[in-house]
Every structure is written in structure tokens, then in C-alpha cells.
N, C-alpha and C positions, 0 to 999 in steps of 0.2 A: 266582801261583797258575799252573799249567798250563792250568786250565779256561779255554776259549776266551772272551772277553768277548762277542764278537758271536756268539750262537747262530744259526748261519746254515746254511740247507740249501743247501749250493752244488753238488750234484750229483743225479742222477736217484734216485727212490727215497723212502723214508719215513724214512731214518736222519738224524737230526740229530747231527752231529759236536760233542761238546762236551769230551772229555777227551783227554789224550794217554795212549797205550797202550805196554806192553812186552810182547811176546810171547815165551814161552820156549821155543816149540817150533815151528819150520816147516822143512819138507824143500823149501827151494826149489831148490837144486841138482839134487837128484834129478827133481824135476819138470821141470827144464829139460833135463837130459841124457837121462833114460831115457823121460820121458813125451812128450819132444820139444815142449815148451810154451815159447813165447816170452812170458817174464813181464814184459816191457816193454810190452806190448799192454794196452789196455784190457781189463776181464773180459769185456765182451761179445764183443769181437773174437778174443779168446784161445778163448773157448767156441764161437764160430762155426767157427773153424779146427780145434779139437780134436774136434768133433762128427763130422769124417769118418773118424775111426778107430772101430773097433768091438771092440776087444780087452779093454775093461772098461766096465762100466756107468756108471762116474765120468766118461767122456768126455762133454764137452759140458756138464759140470755144476760146473766147478771154482768155487770161492769166492775163490780168492787169486791177485792179480796184483801186480806192483810198484804201479802207479797205484792200485789198490784198497786196498792197504796205506797209502799216504799219505793218501788221502782218508779212509780209517778212523781217522787219528789214530796209526796204529802207527808210532812215532818209532824204536824199536829192537826187533829180535828175535834170538833165538838161530837160527842159520842152520845146518842140519846137513850133516855129510859121512855119507854111508851106504854101507857096503859089508860083506858078511858071507862067511865062510867056512863052508861048511854041515858042521857036526859032527852025526852021526846023520841023523835026517829033516830035509828042507828046511823052511825057514820060509815064512811068506807072502810073495808077490811074489819067489818065488824066481829066477824068469827075468831080473829087474833088480836083484837085490840079492846073489845068492850067486855066490861064484866058488870056483874049484877049489884055490886056494892064497892064502896071505897076500901074496905078491908081487902076485898080481893085484888083491887087495882094496885092498893100498897105493897102487897104480896109480890105481885107481878112484877112491878117495878124494881122491888129488892132483889128479886131474882136476876133481873137484867143487869144489876148493879153487881151481883156476885160474879156474873160472867166476866165482866171488865177486870174485877179483881183478881179472877182466876188467870185471865191473860197476862196480867202484871206479874202474878207469882211465876210464871214460866217464862217471862222475859219478852213476851210478844209485844206487849204496849208498856207505856210509862203513863201512871195516872197523874195528872197535874191539877192541883190545886191552890197553888201559890205562886207568886211571881218568882219567888227563889227556885221553884221547881221548874217553871216555865223557861227561865234564863238557863239553867243548867241543862236542861233537854235541848233547847235551841242551839246552845254553843256546840253541843257533840254533831248535831247534824250540820251545822254550818262548817265545822272544821272537816268533815268528811268529804272525800271525793265521791263524784257520782257513783262510781263502781261499788262504793262502799254503802250507799244508802239502803240497798236490800237487807242488809244485815243489822239495821239500827231498829230499835223498838219505835212503833208509832206513839206518839204523845196524845192522850185523851183528856180533855177536859169534860168532865161529865155535865149533860144538859138533860132537861126533862121536856119533851114535847105534849104539851097539854098537861096539866098538873093535877088531875085526879088520883094520881098515885100519892099526893099529899093529902091525907085523909080529912084533915081540917087545917085551918091556917096556923094554929099554935105548932104544929108538926114541923113547919117549915125549919126552924131552928136544929131540929134532929137531923133532917136532911141535908142541911148545910154541914153539920158535924160529919155526916157520912160522906161528904165529898162533892155533894151537888152544888153547882156554880151559877148555873144559867136555867131558867125555867120560863115557859110560856104558859098563858092560862087556859088555852083551849087548841083543840085540834079542829077537826071536821065537826060540825054540828054544835050542840049546847054542852058546856060542861057545868060543874058546881059552882064555877067562878064567873064565865062569861060567855057571850054568843061568839061563835066562830064562822068558818068557811060553810057557806050555804044557809046560814041562818042571819037573821038581824036582831039586834036588841042590845041592852046595856050590861053592864058589870052587875052581879050580884051583890048583896050585902057581904056575902062571904069572899067575893072577889075583891072588893074594896079593903076588906079586913087583911086578906092575905097579901095585898100588896103594902100594906103598912109593916107587915111582919117581914116582908123582903126588903124593905129599906132598913129595917132594924138589925137584920141578919148580914146584910151586904150582898144578897142574891141579885144577879143581874135579870132584867126582865127581858124576854124575848117576845116582841110584839107581832111576829108572824103569825098568822091565821086569824087574828081577831077581827070580828066584824067592824064596820065603820063606827058605829055607835060606841062599841066595847073599847076600840082604839083610842077615840079622842077623850073618852072618860079616863082610861087606864094613864094616859100620859099626863093627864091633870091631877090624878090622884097621886101617882108615883113620882117620887123625887129623886130616886136612885139611877144608876147607869141603865141605858136601854140600848136595843140593837134589833135588829131583824134578820135572823139567821138564814132564811131562804125566801127571798120575796123579789118580785120583779115589778115591772112598771104598767099600770092600767092604761096610761096614755098610748103605750105602744100595742098591748094586746088587753083589750076591754075584758072586764069580768070582776067580781067582788074578791077573788082570791088575790088579785094584784092590788097594789097600792097606788093610790091617786097621787098626783103631784102634789098636793097639799100634805098627805101623809107623809110623803118622803121628805119633804121639806121640815117636818115637824122632828123626824127622827134626826136628820141633819143639824138641826137648831140645837138639839140635845147632845150634839157631838156623838151621835150613834153611827153605827156601820150597818150597811145592807149587803147581805151575801146573795149574790145573784144566781139562781136556781136554773138547773139544765134540764129539767123535766119538759118534754117537747110542748105539751098543751099548754104551758105557760109561756111558750115562744112563738105559737103559730096560731094566726087568727082562724077561727072555724074548726080547730081541732075536735073530732068526734070521737067518743068512746061509747061501746054498746052498753046494754043494761047490767052487764056482769063486769064492768070497767074494761072490758077487752078493747084495745085500740082498733079503729077503724079507718084512720087517716094514716097515710103512707108517710113514715119519718122522712121520705125524699123530699117532702113539702117544706123542710126546715133545715138549716145548715147551722153549723157551729158558731158562724159568726153572729147569728141573731142574739145570742147572749152578749155579745160584745155590744150590741145595740143598746141593750138595756143597762149596761154598765156605763156607756157614754152617756146616755139619757140622765143618769143619776149624777154624773160628773157636771155636765152642762147646768142642771138644777143647782148644784152646790157651788159651782165656779172653781173647782178644783178636784183632785184625784184622792182625797182623803177620806171619803165616807162610803166606797164601794169595795167590794171583795168577792170572795167565792163562797157560796154556800150549797153545794152542788145537789144535795139530795139523791144522788145517782143509785142508792139503794133503798129508795122509799116506794117500794112496791111495784116497781117496773124495770124493765131491762131495755136492751136495745131496740126493741120494738117501739119505744117511746123516748129515745134520746134523739138530738139532732144528728143529721147524717154527717159521718166523719168522726163520730165519737163510739168506740167500739169498746172502749176501757176508760176507767177512771184516770189513767196515765195519760189519756189524749187530752186532758185539761191543758197540758203543756202547749198544745197547738194554739191556745188563745194568745200567748204571747206575740206570736207572728201576725194574729189577726189584729191585736191592739196595735201593734206596730205600724201596720198598714193604715190605721186610723189616725196616725199620727202621735200616738203616745210614746213618750222616750222611756228608756231603761229604768229610771228612778220611779216613774209613774206606774209601769208595769210591775215592778217589784212591789211598790204600795198596794196594787190591787191583788197580787198574788200572796203576799204575806205580811207586808209591812204595817197595813192599817190594823189587822186583827191583832198582830204583835204589839203595836202601841195600845190597842183599846184593852187587852187583858192584862198587860203590864200595869196599867193604870188602876183595873178594878178588881183584879184578884186580891186577895188578902196578901200581906207581905211574906208571911211564913205561918 
């Protein structure tokens, strides 16, 4: 069992590390390259240096660094590549995400991939592209004591959030050869391939073509951020494995960014997994943001147990615990000003174990949510070697 035998609080704070985690959505390279954050630092030191900037209220409030991930038992994550081409109105964070051409978006995404490769060269991370690599990495973490976790490399499965960095559908094969394993079609707004958050509309011809290329190469489709029309068309066109890396429930918190029960059922029917996100505006009714994305609602309005409510809702729709997991998005352009009260660090994800236990979930179910469901999914859908 991956649960640590010695439940030892080996770092400052109240979090007791107990279980290994897999997080299906972290924007690590974007934070390093475009927020200019040194992710190898302790969280305290990262925030001390980050606080000198004043361009965003998230400065000095980060929850995520590589040491913090390790201390929190996050053995594997999906690390994204992010670059958009603005079709129509620019999306959020346009100054750090939007490019005038697909050539530039491709170059930006390749630069983020180079960052992950450099981290791998110096032993900070292990890049995972096959089931053999996943199993070898997982065994190292599984065999280690809790106190040894901070010394282990973080496993990264490379993903792409919105795929404007894929300049044309035929380039999918090249990206797969470069190690990309999971891709969504769109972020906020409209991409060359689909309509996403804040917009409505179908897939483009290029979107339908790239899904056929994904099927041919073995790419996993992330249906997060798709508009409703694009979502239902995508799951009809695409016959390969699909998942939702960071997605919550519209039934609990209304809004187009969330999935309806019918969308959740469609993912379940395809044997997909939904990673629950920790962004407070996806967990709190009526959360308000100002014109420059500054948070105006107090985080005291939402507690950490809110994400467990979304997890439970998915489990009730599925009739089991096999289709929900963690996709925190905790470094997605916000900090503790926009996390649930009680979450100061990504290591605080460990607190979800007691919250789920209080809802009646047993150890096996909690392990499935923390890591088992993603482990099963990627063992099934990554190439063998």
C-alpha cells in the first residue's frame, strides 16, 4: 500500500502526509517562464521573491513549488504546455499566453517543453511517456518512507492546454514523438480547433481533423474547457481515450466552465476520469472577480470540503469511485487569494483524505481518488515503451 506507514509531520504546518497523489493539471512551465518563478525553491522563498512584483494579486501567494509537491506526496502530475493564438477576443492572461501566429505558439510551447527537459537533466523531475516509465517511477515512490519523498524527482506526463502550439493537425505526430501525451483543443475563447470557455460553437474542420490525428498517434484527449457544442461533437468524432484534467460540476456551481451531469456521464461512459479543480471560483456560488481578474470575494466563503462535494457528486453519478481524481490547477494564475480556506499549499491536498473519510469513503476509495484512478488510466493509455 502506498499509504505511509509512519504518519510523520516532517515539515512545518499542520499537514500530515499520508498518501501518494497524482495531480492531473499543473502549469509548471508557464509559472517558471512567464511568471518568472524559480520552482526549485522552497515555497516560502519562492513567495518572498515573488512578492516584489505587483502585476497580479497572486504574487507572493503561490501554493506550488517542486519541494512543496514532493513534501505533499505528489509523485506524478500532468505538466502543461500553454500557448494560444487569439481568434476573436483575447482570453484571460492574454499578455502571457496569446501569440500572433501558430509559428510563435509552437515556439513558446517548445520552450516550455525545454524547461521540463532541463529539470529532468538535473534530476528535479522524471519525464514519463510510457507505462514502463510510469511503473518504474511509481515503484520508487511507493517504496520510499514519507521522510524520503522530498528527495525524489517529481514525475511529469507532458500535456498541452489548448493546442494552438500544434501548428497544424499533421504536426500531432511530431509532438507525440517529442513526448506530448495528452492534449485539449482549446482554453478560454476560441482556438483554431474548437470553441472553449466563454464562447459557444462547434469544432472547426481543423478540429475534426486533429482529432483523427490524435486517434492515429495515441494521443489522449482532454475535454476540459470545451464549450458544450464542441464537447459533444468532440466525443462523437474522437474514438480514443479521453479525460477531463480539471473539471467540476455545473449542478453544484452553475456556469459554462463546469460540466453538466450529461457531460459527466459521457466521460464516465467512455471510462474517462475527471480531475477535480481547486480554483475557488469553481467551488463557490457567486464568486466575483474584478475587471483585471482580481478576486473580490473572500476565500472565507468557501472551505476545502467544497471540492469533496464535487467529487462525491461525480461518484454518485457513476455509482462508484472509479472516475474522479485530483486535477488541482493550483498554479493556474492564482494563489491563496483564490483557493478554499484551509489550503495554503499544494501539500494541503492531503487534508482531503479526512474530509472524504467523513463523508463515508473508505481507505480504498480515497486511494483511488488520490492516485489509483489516474494510475489505472495512464497504465492503460500510455504507450507500452
